[in-house]
BATOR-116947 format. One record per residue: x, y, z of N, C-alpha, C in turn; residue in one letter. Coordinates in steps of 0.2 Angstrom, whole numbers, plus 5000, padded with zeros to 4 digits. Each point is the difference from the previous one (the first is absolute). Example, Ala and Ser with C-alpha at 12.3 -4.5 7.8 and 13.67 -1.06 7.14 Angstrom:
2
506649725039499650065000500450065000a;499850054996500450065001499650055003s;
//
This chain:
290
420946195795500650014996500649995005m;500549974998500549985005500450075002p;500250005006500450065003500650014996s;500350065001500750014997500549955003a;499949995007500549965003500049924997l;499449984999499949934997500350004993a;499950054996500350014993500750005001v;500350035004500750005001500349945002a;499649965004500249935002500049964994a;499550004996500049964994500650014995l;500250074999500550014996500749985003v;500150005007500649985003500049924999l;499449975001500149924999500149984993l;499850044995500149984993500750014998a;500450055003500750024999500549965004s;499749965005500549965004500349944996t;500649995001500349944996499749935002p;500149954996499749945002500349975006a;499649965003500249975007500649964999a;500449995005500649965000499949934997s;499449975001499849934998500150004992d;499950064997500050004992500750014998d;500550015004500750014997500349934999v;500249994994500349944999500649985004p;500249945001500649985003500650014995t;500650015003500550014995500049944994p;499949945002500049944995499450014995n;499550025003499450014995500150064996e;500350055002500250064996500549984994a;500549965002500549984995499749954995i;499649965002499749954996499550034995e;499650055002499650044996500450044995k;500550035002500450044995500349954995a;500249945002500349964995499549974995r;499449995003499449984996499950054994a;500050065002499950064995500550004995l;500749995003500549994995500049954995e;499849945002499949944996499550014995r;499550055001499550014995500250064995q;500650025001500350064996499850065002g;499750015006499850065003500550035005l;500650014997500650025005499850075003v;499850054996499850065003499550005005a;499549965000499549995005500349975006d;500549954999500349975006500550055003a;500350044996500450065003499650055004e;499450024997499650045004499749975006d;499849945000499749975006500550005006y;500749984998500450005006500250075002l;500050044995500250075002499550035005a;499449984999499550035005500149975007g;500249935000500149975007500650025003l;500550024997500750025003500150075000v;499550044998500050085000500350025007d;500550045000500250035006499550045004e;499550034997499550045003499449965002n;500149955004499449965002499949934997g;500449984995499949934998500049955005g;499649955000499949955006500649965000p;500449994995500649955000500650044999l;500050065001500650054999500649985004a;499949965005500649985004500249934999r;499749964995500149934999500649994995d;500649985002500549994995499949964994a;499649945001499949964995499650034995t;499550035002499550044995500450054996v;500550045004500450054997500449974995l;500349945001500449974995499649984994l;499449985001499649984994499950064996e;499850055003499950074997500650024996a;500649995003500650024996500149954994a;499949945001500149954994499550024995r;499450025001499550014995500150074997i;500350055003500050064998500350014993a;499750044996500350014993500550055000t;500050055004500550055000500649995005a;500650004998500649985004500050045007p;499850075000500050045006499549975005e;499449984997499549975005500349945003k;500349964996500249935002500550025006c;500550044999500550025005499750035006r;499550045000499650035005499749945005a;499649964996499749955004500549955003y;500649984997500549965002500350035006a;500150075000500450035005499550005007s;499450014999499549995006500049935003r;500149954995500049945003500649995004a;500650024998500650005003500050035007i;499650065001499950035006499649965005e;499549964997499549975004500249935002r;500649974998500149935001500849995002s;500149955004500649985002500249934997r;499549974996500149944997500550004994s;500549955001500550004994499649994994d;499549955000499749994993499750064997q;499650045004499750064998500650054998v;500550015004500550054998500449984993l;500149935000500349984993499650014994e;499349995001499650014994499950074999t;500050045005499950084999500650034996a;500649985003500650024996500049984993h;499849944999500049974993499650044996m;499450015002499550044996500350074999l;500350035005500350074999500549994995r;500449955000500649994995499749994993g;499549964999499749994994499750074997d;499750045004499750064998500650054997s;500550005004500650044998500349984993f;500149935000500249974994499650024994f;499350005001499650014994500150074998a;500250055004500150074998500750014998e;500449955000500750014997500550035006g;499749995006500450035005500449945004r;500549984996500349935002500450005006y;500350065002500450005006499650005006t;499450035000499550005005499749935001s;499949974994499749935000500549965003a;500750004999500549965003500050015008g;499950065002500050015007499449965004h;499450004996499449975003500149925000e;500349984994500149935000500549975005y;500550045002500549995005499649995007l;499650055001499650005006499549945001a;499749984994499649945000500449945001a;500650004998500449945001500249995007a;500150065004500250005007499449975004r;499450004997499449985004499849934998h;500449974995499849934998500249955005s;499549955000500249945004500349944996n;500150024994500249944995500849995002a;500149934999500749985001500450024994r;500550055000500350014994499750064996g;500350024995499750054995499349984998p;499650054998499449994998499850054994g;499450014999499750044995500250085000i;500050025007500250075001500850014998a;500449955001500750014998500150004993d;499649964997500049994992499850074997l;499450035003499850064997500550065002k;500349995006500550065001500649994995r;500249944998500550004995499850034993a;499449984999499750024993499950085000r;499950035006500050075001500650034999s;500649975002500650034999500250004993s;499949944997500150004993499650054996l;499450015001499650054997500250075001a;500350015006500250075001500750014997s;500349954997500650014996500749985004g;499949975006500549985004500149934999d;500349984994500149934998500449965005a;500550045002500549975005499749975006g;499650055003499749985007499549944998q;499650014994499549954999500449934999a;500650004997500349934999500249975007a;500250045005500249985006499449975004e;499450044999499449975003499749944997l;500050004994499849944996500549945002y;500650015000500549955002499949975007r;499850045004499949985007499449965001e;499550014996499449965000500149944996i;500350004995500249944996500449955004a;500550025003500549965004499849985007e;499450035002499849985007499849935001w;500349965005499849935001500249964995g;500049935001500249954996499549984995a;499350015002499549984996499750064996t;499950004994499650054996499350015003p;499850065001499350015002499650034994g;499450025001499550024995500350064996e;500350045004500250064996500750004997i;500449945001500750004998500050014993t;499649964995500150024993499950074998p;499650035003499950074999500650055002y;500349985006500650035002500549994995a;500149944997500549984995499950044994e;499450014998499950044994500150075001v;499850025006500250075002500750025000g;500449955003500750015000500350004993l;499849964996500350004993499850064997a;499450035001499850064997500450065003r;500150005006500550055003500750004997s;500249944999500749994997500050034993i;499449984996499950034993500050075000l;499750035005499950085000500750035001v;500449965004500750025002500550004994l;499749974994500449994994500549945000g;499949955005500449944999499649954997r;500050004993499549964996500249935000f;500649985000500249935000499749965006a;500250045006499849975006499250005001e;499750054998499350005000499749944996a;500249994994499849954995500049935003a;500649995003500149935003499649995006e;499850055004499650005006499349994997r;499850034995499349994998499949934997f;500549984996500049934998500049955005l;500450015005500049955006499350005003t;499750065001499350005003499549964996t;500150014993499549974995500149925001a;500649985001500149935000499749975007r;500250035005499949985007499250005001v;499750054997499250015002499749984993y;500249954997499749994993499249995000a;499749985006499349985000499650065003d;500450065001499750065003499850054995s;499550045002499850064996500650054999e;500549995005500650055000500449994993i;500049944997500549984995499950044994r;499450024998499950044994500350075002v;500050035006500350065001500750005000r;500349945003500749995000500350004993a;499649964995500250004993500050074997l;499550045002500050064997500550055002a;500249995007500650045002500649984997g;500149934999500649984996500150024993a;499450014997500050024993500250085000a;499850035005500250075001500750015001e;500349965005500750005002500449984994a;499849954996500449994994500050054995f;499450044999500050054996500450065002g;500150015007500450065002500749984999g;500249945000500749974999500250004992a;499550014996500150004993500049934997g;499849955004500049934998499349984997d;499950024993499350004997499849924999t;500549964999499849934999499749975006e;500350015006499749975006499450045002r;500050074999499350035001499549984996e;500149984993499549974996499849945003r;500449955002499849945002499650005006a;500150055005499650015006499350024998a;500050054996499350024997499649954997l;500449964996499649944996499849955005e;500349995006499849965005499450025003s;500050075002499450035003499449994995i;500050014994499550004995499749924999v;500549965000499949935000499649975006a;500350025006499749975006499450035003s;500050074999499550045003499650044995y;499749984994499850044995499450055002p;499749985005499450055002500250055005e;500650005002500250055006500250074997s;500050045005500250074998500750004998y;500449965003500750004998500149984993e;499649954997500049984994499850064995a;499650045002499850064995500650044999v;500350025006500650045000500649964996i;500149945001500549964997499950004992a;499449994998499950004992500250074997r;499850055004500250074998500750014999e;500449975005500750015000500349954995r;499749954999500349954995500050044993l;499550044999499950034993500650054999r;500350035006500550054999500749975000r;500149935002500649985000500249974993i;500650024998500249984993500049924999p;499849984995500049924999500749975001p;500049945003500649975001500449984994p;500750005001500449984994499849934997d;500150004993499849944997500549955000t;500650025002500649955001499949965006v;500049934999499949965006500650005005s;499850005006500550005005500349935001a;500650005002500349935002499749975006g;500249945001499849975006500250035006p;499550015005500250035007499950075000g;499850034994500050085000499350025002e;499549965001499450025002499949995007h;499750055004499850005007499349975001a;499849995006499449975001499650045005t;499350005000499650035005499749945004t;499750025006499749945003499449974997p;499849945001499549974996499350035002e;499550004996499450025002499749965005g;499450025003499649965005499949934997p;499849994993499849934998500649974998s;500650034999500649964998500050004992g;499550034997500049994992500050074997t;499650055002499950064997500650045000d;500449995005500750045001500649964997g;499949944997500549964998500550034995d;499650034995500450034994500450065003r;499750055004500450055002500549985005a;499949945003500549985006500749994997q;500049994994500749994997500350074998d;499750055002500350074997500150055004e;500049995007500150065004500549995006t;500349945000500650005005499949975007g;499449985001499849975007500249925000e;500349985005500249935000499849975007r;
//
């Protein structure tokens, strides 16, 4: 029969954590978590990383990149922020710091804490190596608008839209955001023209349908039902399967039918042409875009 000392030794050996050779590298841990995520096993991915970065003995608890991945996958905003904050404490890398603040900002935004989100996006932008405004700046402007400060949002969006001589990837979104901010401020005519200009300039972009929807809303706010109807009809004709088309059809049902009296020459305004140059042609003669 084994001695008490031998039994104690066996128990101790069984309870000892796995050898360091069994601990995944940060890259291996991240790849495994993403593989689980791709299989739809998000909770398993979250639990897997949680064990690795646990503050009480997790083997990768001090690795900023794994902490960032745990923050990204976390389903609870407070957990996301906790992991991201630990990543900030563990790193001096601008890339890590930018990503961590972005994740914190996204988590605040998801909770409707828009001012806090804006502060995090500003911090993220300060760590960005991009030349000129980037996604963090765009999200900061969106947070200002969502918080109810349309004036500040307009300034931020305008700064992004007007930066540099060549439009960047985020420029059309800044243009729509600026028009939306102006709309919220109640300057309907100015907002409508900005929306229509954006729809024309970015006729081949996904942003066009959003710009047309904004123009329709601005015309509606101004009481110009004819141009509102034309913009909505352009959405339905050019983007029949879009979410905006669903909303446009519902709004068209509420707008009074147009007058039966024919308008004289030059009384119809136009919208930008559709991407194909055909679907939007009929509505193009009815909303004032030239």
